[in-house]
N, C-alpha and C positions, 0 to 999 in steps of 0.2 A: 532601335527604331530607325536610325539613320541607315543602317545596313539594309534593312527591309526596303527602304525607299531607293537605295542604290542598286539593288539586285536586278530589276528590269533593265536598267541602263547598262549594267555590266554584261547582262545576257545579250543585249542587242549589239554591244561592242564586240563581244566574243564571236557572235554570228558573222558580223561584218568582217572581222579579222580572218575568220575561217574562209569566207568567200573571197577576200582579197588574196589570201594565201593560195587557194586553188587557182585563182586567176594568174598569180605570179608564176606558179609552176608551169602553167600552160603557155603564158606569154613569154617567159624567159627560159624556155627549155633549150633554145639554141645557145643562150648564154651559159646555162648550167653545165652543159656538156661540151663547151668550146675548148679547144686546145690552144687558144691564143695565150701568149705569155703575159704575165703581169695582171691577171684577173684575181683580185684579192677576195671578193665576196661571192665567188662562184658556187660555193657549197650551200649558200643561204636559200636557194630555191630548188633544191633537188628532191626533198621530201616534205610532206605536209606538216610534220611536227616542227621541223626547223623553220619552215616558211611562216608558220603561225607565230613562232617565237620572234622571228624577224619583224613581223607586223607590230608586235608589242614593243620591240626595240625602236622601230620607226615612230611609234606613238610618242616616244620620249625625245624625238629628234636626234637620236643617237646615230651618227654616221649616215644620215639619210642622203646628204649631198654626195658623199664619197661613193655610196652604193649606186646612186643615180649615174654618176660619172663613169663608174666601172661598167654598169650595164649598158650604157650608151656606146661603149666600144664595140659591142657585138650586135645589140638589138637596135631597131629603128628608134631614133631620138624622140620623135613625136609620141610613140607608144610609151616609152619609158618615162618621159616627162609627165605625160597625162596620168600614168599609173601612180607615180610617186607623189606628185603634187596633189592629186585627188585624195590619196590616202592621208597625207599630212593635213590637208584642209578638213576633210570629213572627220577623221579620228582625232587628230591632235587638237584642232581648234574647236570644232563643234562639240564633240563628246566631252572634252575636258571642261569646257564652259558649262555644259549641262551638269556634269559631275560636281563642279564647284558650286553651282547654283543650288543643287539639292542639299549639299552640305551646309551652306550658309543658311538656307531656309530652315533646316532642322535645328541648327544651333540657335537661331533666333527664337524658334518655338520653345526650346529648352530654357533659354534665358528668360523668356516671358513667363513661363511656368515657375521658374525659380523666384522671380520678382514677386509673383502673386503669392507664393508660399511665404516669402519673407514678410510681405505686407500682412498676411494673416497672423504670422507669429508675433509681429509687432503689436497688432491689435489685441491679441490674446494676452500679451504681457501687460499692456495698458489696462485691460479689463481686470487682470489679476491684481495689479497695484491698486486700482480703484476699489475692488472688493475688499482687500486687506485694510485699506484706509477707512472704508465704511464700517467694517467689522470693529476696528479699533474705536471709532467714534461711538458706535452703539454700545460697546462695552464700557467706555468711559462714562457715557451718559447714564448707563444702568448703575454703575458704581456710585455716581453722584446722586442719583435719585434714591438709592437705598440708604445712603449715608445721611442725607439732610432733606427733610420734607419741604422746607422752604425753598431750597435750591431746585427741587423737583418742579415746583410751580413756576419758578423763573425760567427753567429750561423749557417747559411746556409753552409758556408765554412767548419765549423767543422763537420756538418752532412755529407757533401760530403766525407771528410777525413775518418770519421767513417765507412761510407758505403764501401769505397774502401778498408779499412783495413780488413773488414769482408770477403771480397772476397779472 
């Protein structure tokens, strides 16, 4: 059930990562094919598969600042900062919080159902105990009634008194 609730969110995140990956390939083309020395993350934006993987890596804050600093050496600083910060904000902060919210909501629902089931089981156990107790009482009164007719009258009288006192 939790996975079913998460599926639309994961789809939306995948589409957003795909769009950002395509944007990165276009925006950072100059960086990807640069011959400048010391560019460590240059291969990250050359093809769609690696760029999409890079988006999910950035989702976990893995080397995002190092990539930003590396890209800024070749690409306009404003463009690269806007790109990386917007991805980190949208994907890492917003989607992660939505993801956690859905998980917590589903776990609360599961917990509520488990408590309800436990309450029903407890009620059933109490009813079973009461049923057994009543059965024993009825059997013991039946034995007493069969054994001694005088006791039978006393039991009936006591039952009548109990019934009247309950009123």
